[in-house]
N, C-alpha and C positions, 0 to 999 in steps of 0.2 A: 869806700874800699870795700871789695868782693873779700867775704871769708874764703879759705880752699879747706876742704878736709881732705885729709890723706887720713889714710890706714894701713895700719900695718902689714906688708907681704902676705907675711906663714895667713894672718884671719881671713882673709881676701882667697887666700886659694884655699883654705879649709872651708867654705863658704860656697866655692865654687866647684867643688868634689862633694859638698855632701847635697848641692842643688842635681849637679850630675848619677850619683849613686840613686835618689829621691826618685830619678824620669826614667828607671832604668827600668820598665817590664818586663816580666816573664811568662809565659802561655804553660800555663798549666792543665793537665786531663784525669776525669778521677769520675768516681761516683758521687754525687752530691746531696747529702741528707738536710732535710728542715723539718722541726716541728716548731711548736707554741713557745721552744723555752730556747733554742739555739740553732744552727744547724756549721753543718763542719763539711769538708770535704777529706777524701780517703785517695788521696794521690793514685796514678797508677803504676806501679812496682813500689809501693810502702805499703808496708804493713803500719800506717797510723793515722790518724786525723790531725786538717789542720782546721781553724774555728777560721770563719768566714765574715768579712768583718766589708760590707759593699751591698748594693743591692742586688739582688738576687731572684727580685719578682718575677721577672722571665721566664724561669726553669721550677717555680713555683705549682700547682694547682692549687686552687678555690680553696678546697680542704686544709690547708695549713698546715701538710702531714704528707713527707712520701719522699722520694728519690728521682733522680735526674740524673742521665750522664752528660754533662758538661766540659768545655774548652774553657779556662777564664782566664785574661791577661790582668796581674796583677806585681804585689810585690810582697818579697813572705820573710816576715820578719822574725824572732831569735827565736830556740830553743829554751821552751820551757815549758810550765804547768797552766793551760786554760782551756775555759768553756766551764760547762760542766762537772765538776766532782774531780776538773784537772785532765779532762781526756783529751784533750788537743796537746800535739806536740807543738807548733807553732798556732801562728795566725797569718791570713793570707788577708791582704785588704785588696778585693776586685776592683780593676779597674772598668774593665768590656766583660762583657759575656760575649764569646766570640761564639760558641753554638751551644742548642740540648737538644737533648733524643731522649728517648724513652723514659719517658713522663710515669711516672706510678706512684698513683695515692695511698693511703692508709690499707693494708689490704689484714 
């Protein structure tokens, strides 16, 4: 005889809602700063930094220190103190780099 597994409906609904929320991607633009220790985005219209989690190599020069103007797609985490000395207000998990312009190295 085949065993049938059942899941409580609330648990199933929470799992579906969590998956849907995780798949919601939003586009963000701003100034991307990076160096050998960490990287962050200063988003357009905000006076704060968001730590970057994800592959941003195409927005970085070979000297591994500089800035770029970027548009990324990703998921923004909750408010807190993140990164080097807690300077970042949030963590932005980047899933796709959409646009890179004005790449500049350390001056």
